[in-house]
C-alpha positions in Angstrom: 0.0 0.0 0.0 2.8 2.5 1.0 4.7 1.8 -2.2 1.6 2.4 -4.4 1.0 5.7 -2.6 4.6 6.9 -3.1 4.6 5.8 -6.8 1.3 7.6 -7.4 2.6 10.8 -5.8 5.7 10.6 -8.0 3.7 10.1 -11.2 1.4 13.0 -10.2 4.4 15.2 -9.6 5.9 14.3 -13.0 2.7 14.9 -14.9 1.9 18.1 -13.1 1.9 21.3 -15.1 3.9 22.9 -12.3 7.7 22.6 -12.8 9.3 20.2 -10.3 11.7 22.8 -9.1 8.7 25.0 -8.2 6.8 22.2 -6.6 9.8 21.3 -4.4 10.8 24.9 -3.5 8.8 25.0 -0.3 6.5 27.6 1.0 9.0 30.3 2.1 7.7 33.7 1.4 9.9 36.2 -0.4 11.2 39.0 1.6 11.5 41.3 -1.4 9.3 42.6 -4.2 12.4 43.4 -6.4 12.5 41.4 -9.6 15.8 41.5 -11.6 14.7 39.1 -14.4 15.6 40.6 -17.7 18.4 42.8 -16.3 22.1 42.3 -17.1 23.9 40.5 -14.4 25.9 43.6 -13.4 22.7 45.7 -13.1 21.0 43.0 -11.1 23.9 42.7 -8.7 23.9 46.5 -8.2 20.1 46.7 -7.6 20.1 43.8 -5.1 23.2 45.2 -3.3 21.7 48.6 -3.0 18.5 47.2 -1.6 20.4 45.0 0.9 19.0 41.8 -0.6 21.4 38.8 -0.2 21.8 36.9 -3.5 23.8 34.1 -5.1 24.3 33.2 -8.7 22.9 29.7 -8.8 23.8 29.0 -12.4 25.7 30.9 -15.1 25.8 29.4 -18.6 26.7 30.5 -22.1 29.6 30.3 -24.6 31.3 33.7 -24.3 30.3 34.8 -20.8 29.6 38.3 -22.3 26.2 40.1 -22.4 24.8 38.1 -19.5 21.1 38.4 -18.6 19.2 37.2 -15.5 16.6 34.7 -16.8 15.3 33.4 -13.5 15.1 34.5 -9.8 14.2 32.2 -7.0 13.5 32.7 -3.3 16.1 30.7 -1.3 13.9 30.4 1.8 15.0 30.4 5.4 17.7 28.9 7.5 17.1 28.3 11.2 20.0 29.5 13.4 20.1 27.8 16.7 21.9 29.4 19.7 22.4 27.7 23.0 23.3 29.4 26.2 23.8 27.9 29.7 21.5 29.2 32.4 23.4 28.8 35.6 20.4 29.8 37.7 18.3 26.9 36.4 21.2 24.6 35.5 19.9 24.0 32.0 20.6 25.0 28.4 18.4 27.7 26.9 17.8 27.3 23.2 16.9 30.2 20.9 15.9 29.5 17.3 15.8 32.4 14.8 14.7 32.2 11.1 17.2 33.9 8.8 16.1 34.7 5.2 18.7 33.4 2.7 17.9 35.8 -0.1 17.5 35.1 -3.8 19.2 32.9 -6.3 19.8 34.0 -9.8 20.0 32.1 -13.1 22.2 33.9 -15.6 22.5 33.1 -19.4 25.2 34.7 -21.5 25.6 34.8 -25.2 
């Protein structure tokens, strides 16, 4: 029974009109309304830096690596940062978890 449910879910995911990368991206909400799709990579990096948005270039492809344009922008979601501190009054560890937004990932294609 379990195997058939898993295989059914896999087939549904493959036949879905939603790209698999989008389906597996999670539900993290974007922290920015800035879209740099269609900009040159230099312009995009400048806009994101000035806005204080963390970014990475996830993929850069092309033959000459000149005239590069951002073709896709993805939200990278959140990391959970865990901090532990010893509370000597209660003789126990106090754990604090903080969500940190990881920014956006860019896909760049060069001609």
